[in-house]
Structure formats: structure tokens, C-alpha cells
C-alpha positions as CSV (number, residue, x, y, z in Angstrom):
1,M,-22.9,55.5,-12.9
2,A,-25.8,53.9,-11.1
3,K,-26.4,51.5,-14.0
4,K,-22.8,50.6,-14.1
5,S,-22.7,49.9,-10.3
6,L,-25.9,47.8,-10.6
7,L,-24.3,45.8,-13.4
8,I,-21.3,45.1,-11.2
9,V,-23.6,43.9,-8.3
10,V,-25.4,41.5,-10.6
11,L,-22.1,40.2,-12.0
12,A,-20.7,39.7,-8.6
13,A,-23.8,37.7,-7.5
14,L,-23.5,35.5,-10.6
15,L,-19.8,34.9,-9.9
16,A,-20.6,34.0,-6.3
17,G,-23.0,31.3,-7.5
18,C,-20.3,29.9,-9.8
19,V,-17.3,30.0,-7.5
20,A,-18.4,29.9,-3.9
21,I,-20.5,26.8,-4.3
22,D,-17.9,24.2,-5.2
23,D,-18.7,20.9,-6.9
24,V,-18.4,18.4,-4.0
25,G,-18.0,15.4,-6.4
26,S,-15.1,16.9,-8.3
27,R,-13.4,18.0,-5.0
28,A,-13.8,14.5,-3.5
29,G,-12.5,12.9,-6.7
30,L,-9.5,15.1,-6.7
31,V,-8.7,14.2,-3.0
32,N,-9.2,10.5,-3.7
33,R,-6.8,10.5,-6.7
34,S,-4.3,12.7,-4.9
35,A,-4.3,10.5,-1.8
36,G,-3.8,7.4,-3.9
37,R,-0.8,9.0,-5.7
38,Y,0.7,10.0,-2.4
39,A,0.3,6.5,-1.0
40,N,1.8,4.8,-4.0
41,E,4.7,7.3,-4.1
42,S,5.3,6.7,-0.4
43,V,5.6,2.9,-1.0
44,L,8.0,3.5,-3.9
45,I,10.2,5.9,-2.0
46,N,10.5,3.4,0.9
47,I,11.5,0.6,-1.5
48,I,14.2,2.9,-2.9
49,R,15.3,3.8,0.6
50,A,15.6,0.1,1.4
51,E,17.6,-0.5,-1.7
52,K,20.0,2.3,-0.5
53,F,20.1,1.0,3.1
54,E,18.4,4.2,4.3
55,P,15.8,4.4,7.2
56,L,12.2,4.1,6.2
57,S,9.5,6.7,6.9
58,F,5.8,6.2,7.2
59,A,3.0,8.9,7.3
60,S,-0.7,8.8,6.7
61,F,-3.6,11.2,6.1
62,S,-6.3,11.2,8.8
63,K,-8.6,14.1,7.9
64,F,-9.4,16.4,5.0
65,T,-11.4,19.6,5.2
66,G,-12.3,21.8,2.2
67,H,-13.1,25.5,2.5
68,D,-14.6,28.0,-0.1
69,D,-14.0,31.7,0.4
70,F,-15.6,34.5,-1.8
71,L,-15.2,38.2,-1.4
72,V,-16.8,41.1,-3.3
73,A,-16.0,44.8,-2.8
74,L,-17.5,47.2,-5.4
75,P,-16.6,50.8,-6.5
76,S,-18.2,53.4,-4.3
77,A,-21.6,54.5,-5.7
78,T,-25.1,55.4,-4.7
79,L,-27.8,53.3,-6.4
80,F,-31.1,54.8,-7.4
81,P,-30.3,58.3,-6.2
82,T,-33.8,59.6,-7.1
83,A,-35.7,56.9,-5.2
84,S,-37.1,57.6,-1.8
85,A,-34.6,55.1,-0.4
86,S,-31.0,54.7,-1.7
87,L,-28.3,52.0,-1.4
88,S,-24.7,52.8,-1.1
89,V,-21.9,50.2,-1.9
90,G,-18.1,50.6,-2.0
91,G,-14.8,48.9,-2.5
92,S,-13.0,47.6,-5.6
93,T,-12.3,43.8,-5.3
94,I,-13.8,40.5,-6.4
95,G,-12.0,37.4,-5.2
96,A,-12.4,33.7,-4.5
97,S,-10.2,31.0,-3.1
98,L,-10.5,27.3,-2.4
99,K,-8.6,25.9,0.6
100,N,-7.9,22.3,1.5
101,D,-6.7,21.4,5.0
102,F,-5.4,17.9,5.6
103,D,-3.7,16.3,8.6
104,V,-0.5,14.2,8.1
105,N,0.3,11.7,10.9
106,L,3.8,10.5,11.3
107,L,3.9,6.8,12.3
108,D,6.9,7.1,14.7
109,D,5.3,6.1,18.0
110,P,6.3,2.9,19.9
111,E,3.1,1.0,19.1
112,S,3.3,1.6,15.4
113,Y,7.0,0.6,15.3
114,R,6.2,-2.6,17.2
115,A,3.4,-3.4,14.7
116,L,5.6,-2.7,11.7
117,T,8.7,-4.7,13.0
118,N,6.9,-7.8,14.2
119,P,6.4,-10.8,11.9
120,V,3.2,-10.6,9.9
121,E,0.6,-12.9,11.5
122,P,-0.8,-15.9,9.5
123,K,-4.3,-14.3,9.5
124,Y,-3.1,-11.6,7.2
125,I,-1.6,-14.1,4.8
126,D,-5.0,-15.8,4.8
127,L,-6.7,-12.4,4.2
128,F,-4.6,-11.7,1.1
129,L,-5.2,-15.2,-0.3
130,R,-8.9,-14.9,0.2
131,Q,-8.8,-11.6,-1.7
132,G,-7.6,-13.6,-4.7
133,Y,-3.9,-12.5,-4.8
134,P,-1.6,-15.2,-6.2
135,R,-0.3,-17.5,-3.4
136,E,3.1,-17.8,-5.1
137,L,3.5,-14.0,-4.9
138,I,2.1,-13.7,-1.3
139,F,4.3,-16.5,0.2
140,T,7.4,-15.3,-1.6
141,L,6.8,-11.9,-0.2
142,M,5.9,-13.1,3.3
143,I,8.3,-16.0,4.1
144,E,11.6,-14.7,5.5
145,R,13.2,-18.0,6.6
146,I,12.6,-21.7,6.5
147,K,13.9,-24.0,9.2
148,V,14.5,-27.5,7.9
149,T,15.2,-30.5,10.1
150,K,16.2,-33.9,8.6
151,T,17.7,-36.9,10.4
152,G,18.5,-34.8,13.4
153,R,20.3,-32.0,11.5
154,T,18.8,-28.5,11.3
155,E,19.4,-25.9,8.7
156,Y,18.1,-22.3,8.3
157,F,17.5,-20.9,4.8
158,I,17.1,-17.2,4.6
159,N,14.8,-16.0,1.8
160,T,16.7,-12.8,1.1
161,P,19.0,-12.2,-1.9
162,D,21.7,-10.7,0.4
163,S,22.0,-14.0,2.4
164,G,24.4,-16.8,1.5
165,S,21.5,-19.3,1.7
166,F,19.1,-17.5,-0.6
167,N,19.4,-20.0,-3.6
168,D,18.6,-22.9,-1.2
169,A,15.8,-21.0,0.5
170,Y,14.4,-20.2,-3.0
171,G,14.5,-23.9,-3.8
172,Q,12.8,-24.9,-0.5
173,L,10.1,-22.3,-1.1
174,A,9.5,-23.6,-4.6
175,T,9.1,-27.1,-3.2
176,L,6.5,-26.0,-0.6
177,L,4.5,-24.1,-3.2
178,T,4.6,-27.0,-5.6
179,A,3.2,-29.2,-2.8
180,G,0.2,-26.8,-2.5
181,L,1.1,-24.7,0.4
182,T,-1.8,-22.5,1.5
183,T,-3.7,-21.3,4.5
184,Q,-6.8,-22.4,6.4
185,T,-9.0,-21.1,9.2
186,F,-10.3,-23.4,11.8
187,S,-11.8,-23.2,15.3
188,P,-10.2,-25.5,17.9
189,K,-13.0,-24.4,20.3
190,A,-16.1,-22.3,20.2
191,G,-15.5,-18.6,19.6
192,V,-11.8,-19.0,18.8
193,L,-10.5,-18.7,15.2
194,N,-7.0,-19.8,14.3
195,Y,-5.1,-19.7,11.1
196,G,-3.0,-22.6,9.9
197,L,-0.7,-23.7,7.1
198,C,-1.7,-26.8,5.1
199,F,-1.3,-28.4,1.7
200,D,-4.1,-28.5,-0.9
201,P,-3.2,-31.0,-3.7
202,S,-5.8,-29.5,-5.9
203,L,-3.9,-26.2,-6.2
204,P,-1.8,-25.9,-9.4
205,P,2.0,-25.6,-8.9
206,P,3.9,-22.5,-9.9
207,P,3.6,-22.5,-13.7
208,Y,7.4,-22.1,-14.4
209,L,8.6,-25.0,-12.2
210,G,7.3,-28.1,-14.0
211,K,8.1,-30.2,-10.9
212,E,6.3,-33.3,-9.7
213,R,4.1,-32.6,-6.7
214,P,5.5,-33.9,-3.4
215,A,2.9,-35.3,-0.9
216,F,3.4,-33.0,2.1
217,G,1.3,-32.9,5.2
218,P,-0.9,-31.9,6.8
219,K,-3.5,-31.6,4.1
220,C,-6.1,-28.9,4.4
221,S,-8.6,-30.2,6.9
222,R,-8.9,-30.2,10.6
223,E,-5.3,-31.3,10.6
224,A,-4.1,-27.8,9.6
225,H,-1.2,-26.7,11.7
226,L,-0.5,-23.3,13.3
227,L,2.3,-21.4,11.7
228,R,4.6,-22.0,14.7
229,E,4.3,-25.8,14.3
230,A,6.3,-27.9,11.9
231,I,5.2,-29.1,8.4
232,R,6.1,-32.7,7.7
233,A,7.2,-34.3,4.5
234,P,6.8,-38.0,3.7
235,D,10.5,-38.7,4.4
236,G,10.2,-37.3,7.9
237,T,11.8,-33.9,7.1
238,T,10.1,-31.1,9.0
239,Y,9.8,-27.4,7.9
240,Q,9.1,-24.4,10.1
241,I,8.3,-21.1,8.5
242,Q,9.0,-17.6,9.9
243,T,7.3,-14.6,8.3
244,R,8.7,-11.2,7.6
245,S,7.7,-7.9,9.2
246,V,6.6,-5.0,7.1
247,Y,10.1,-3.6,7.5
248,G,11.4,-7.0,6.4
249,I,9.3,-6.9,3.3
250,Y,10.7,-3.6,2.3
251,T,14.2,-4.8,3.0
252,F,13.5,-7.9,0.8
253,L,12.2,-5.7,-2.1
254,G,15.1,-3.3,-1.7
255,S,17.6,-6.2,-2.0
256,L,15.9,-7.5,-5.1
257,L,16.4,-4.1,-6.8
258,R,19.9,-3.9,-5.6
259,T,20.9,-7.4,-6.8
260,R,18.6,-7.4,-9.9
261,I,17.6,-11.0,-9.1
262,N,14.4,-12.2,-10.8
263,L,12.5,-14.9,-9.1
264,L,10.8,-16.3,-12.2
265,D,10.3,-19.9,-10.9
266,V,7.8,-18.8,-8.2
267,L,5.9,-16.1,-10.0
268,P,2.2,-16.5,-11.0
269,A,1.3,-16.8,-14.6
270,S,-2.1,-15.1,-14.0
271,T,-0.6,-11.6,-13.8
272,G,1.2,-11.8,-17.1
273,D,4.3,-10.3,-15.4
274,H,7.7,-12.0,-15.4
275,S,9.3,-10.0,-12.6
276,L,8.5,-9.8,-8.9
277,V,9.3,-6.1,-8.6
278,T,9.9,-3.7,-11.5
279,V,11.2,-0.2,-11.2
280,T,12.6,1.7,-14.2
281,Q,13.6,5.2,-15.1
282,Q,11.0,5.8,-17.9
283,E,9.2,9.1,-18.0
284,D,5.7,8.1,-19.1
285,G,3.4,5.1,-18.6
286,C,3.9,4.9,-14.8
287,F,1.6,3.5,-12.2
288,A,3.7,5.3,-9.6
289,S,6.7,7.6,-10.1
290,T,9.0,9.8,-8.1
291,T,12.3,11.6,-8.2
292,Y,14.7,10.8,-5.3
293,I,18.1,12.3,-4.9
294,G,18.1,13.5,-8.5
295,N,17.1,10.1,-10.0
296,R,13.9,9.1,-11.7
297,Y,12.0,6.0,-10.6
298,C,8.9,4.6,-12.3
299,V,6.7,1.5,-11.8
300,P,5.4,0.8,-15.3
301,L,1.6,0.3,-15.8
302,E,2.2,-3.3,-16.9
303,A,4.2,-4.2,-13.8
304,N,1.2,-6.1,-12.3
305,N,3.2,-8.1,-9.6
306,T,4.6,-4.8,-8.3
307,K,1.2,-3.2,-8.2
308,I,-0.1,-6.1,-6.2
309,I,2.8,-5.7,-3.8
310,F,1.9,-2.0,-3.4
311,A,-1.7,-3.0,-2.5
312,V,-0.5,-5.6,0.0
313,L,1.9,-3.1,1.7
314,R,-0.7,-0.3,1.9
315,Q,-3.2,-2.7,3.5
316,L,-0.7,-4.0,6.0
317,V,0.4,-0.6,7.2
318,N,-3.3,0.5,7.4
319,V,-4.5,-2.5,9.4
320,L,-1.4,-2.6,11.7
321,T,-1.4,1.1,12.6
322,K,-4.0,3.8,13.3
323,P,-3.9,7.6,13.5
324,S,-4.6,7.6,17.2
325,N,-1.2,5.8,17.7
326,T,0.8,8.7,16.3
327,S,2.7,11.2,18.4
328,A,2.7,14.0,15.9
329,T,0.0,15.5,13.6
330,T,0.8,18.3,11.1
331,T,-2.0,20.2,9.5
332,V,-1.2,21.4,5.9
333,R,-3.2,24.0,4.1
334,A,-3.2,24.0,0.3
335,I,-4.7,27.2,-1.3
336,L,-6.0,26.7,-4.9
């Protein structure tokens, strides 16, 4: 009996070394992948909600804590009963558990709502262009409306498929992109950095347009204008651009899914993707997937434009909001 109890003690010690000391690298990798899947699924669900005219919902992780628990209780026995000193052990359980605690913050406070419903500032457009994202995709995503004034007459073109002026807005956007619309940073005075719109004739036009390049101004230089100021064409026509909010971007993407309109003319060739946003019902080969109200939704692995849009939306929400803004934090415990 003593030998059997001793064997159990040794076995328990060996199990403790294997189970209680968790591999930090594998746990961190699991958390990283799980957080990424959650973030992508959240973007996909909000696009689906926008398609269905439903309210959007935003949440974020702010903290993750891992715990290891190990318990050993052995059968009652007295070890080495003939020795001058004896050791008694008891119980009948060996157990281990891994616990993960993470905090979920709901972005439903006034400051977060203001940040997500205000038009995206030009500095963020400049940020995305400097990251190397295609300017055709970024401007199509960001520009909500274009105000055009010619010979004293002003028209507004709404860049949303649900609007009656969408086809004209699409054409105006294509013209601006063909002219080399981009962004530039400049400092009107020491210590102040502004972001402006300008035209760079060296930029290639959208590959599917095949239009001649109009000579718009201002060219990228110290002449660059702030977003609120007008862009001027050679014939005297002026253009003023208004950007979307984060909510507006989701509304735009939802309307594209609802109407099944494909904006081929202003898509970049570099991504090899011929759709701005792609969501299917396939089961496999998904970058992001979810089931919502009984329906299957999948962003295919080859939908590169859609993946870029997910990256842009995730960055925007993260830079515009912060966990300290939130009014409610829920701690969730997952026991493995």
C-alpha cells in the first residue's frame, strides 16, 4: 500500500509539472487569433445589420487574464510506516483547469457615439494612404457627398446606392480620381500640421476607366487645400467633398450588399479583386464568417478589397474610441 501511495504522489507531481505550468506562447497565440476572429466577425455582423436597416453595436476587449489551477488529493495512506518519522496523505482527486478572464467594453457612451457619427477627418484618409492602401478604394469608401458648383448653379451628389444621385456621384468621384485626387500634409505655421486634398498628375488613374486625365487644381504642393475648401477645375467648376462617419461607412457597405451594385470603375487593379465588398454563403475558405438570424455569411479568402475595408474599419473604431470612454464593462470567464 505504501509503494502504491508513493507512486501516486510521484505521478501527481509529474502531472503538476505538465499541467499547472501553461505554455505562455501558445496561450498568447490562442488569444491573439481568437481576438482577431472576434473583431472580424463583429465587422461582418455590423455590415449585415446595416444591410437589414438594423442598429449597429460595437464592443471591444480591454484586458485578458489567464489562470492555471491544479488540485491533487490522494487516497488515505501512511508512507514508510516503519520509519522513525511517517507521512500521512489523504483524498482521492487529481484535477486541473485553465481559466481565461477577459473584459468586454460596450461602446455605448456619448463620447464614443460622437466619434463614430462624426465625419472622418482628413488626417485619417492621409493615414490610410500612407499605409499603402489603394486610394481608389479609400476615397470611394470615405467620400459621402460631392458639392459641385458651376456657373452659379450648385448640385449635391450623394455617393450611396440608395440615393437618386448615386450614378452621377459615382461619375464625379471617378473624374476626381482620374485627375489624381490624393492627400498631403503641410504646416501653415510652426508646430501646426494640417491635412489637405490636392491632385498629383503622376498618380495612375483607376485602371478600368480609360479616361483622359483632367487638369484639376490645386496640385500637390504648398497650394494644397483643406478639406472644407473647394477644389477647382480648369473650367471654373468647384468641388467640395464631405466624408462619411464610421456609421456612414457601414450604411454604405450595407446598401451595396442590398442593391448588389458593383463599383468596378473605381476599383484598384493591385488587389486582383473585382468587387468592392464580397459576402457569400459558402461554408469553407472564409476570411471571416458568421451565422446571423439563421443565415450563413462568409467573406472569401480571395476578397482582398473587403479584407482591406475590414482593416480600415477596425483601425477607425480603435483610434476614435478608447476603453476609458465606455460606460459598461463585463468580465467573462472561459474555463477550458
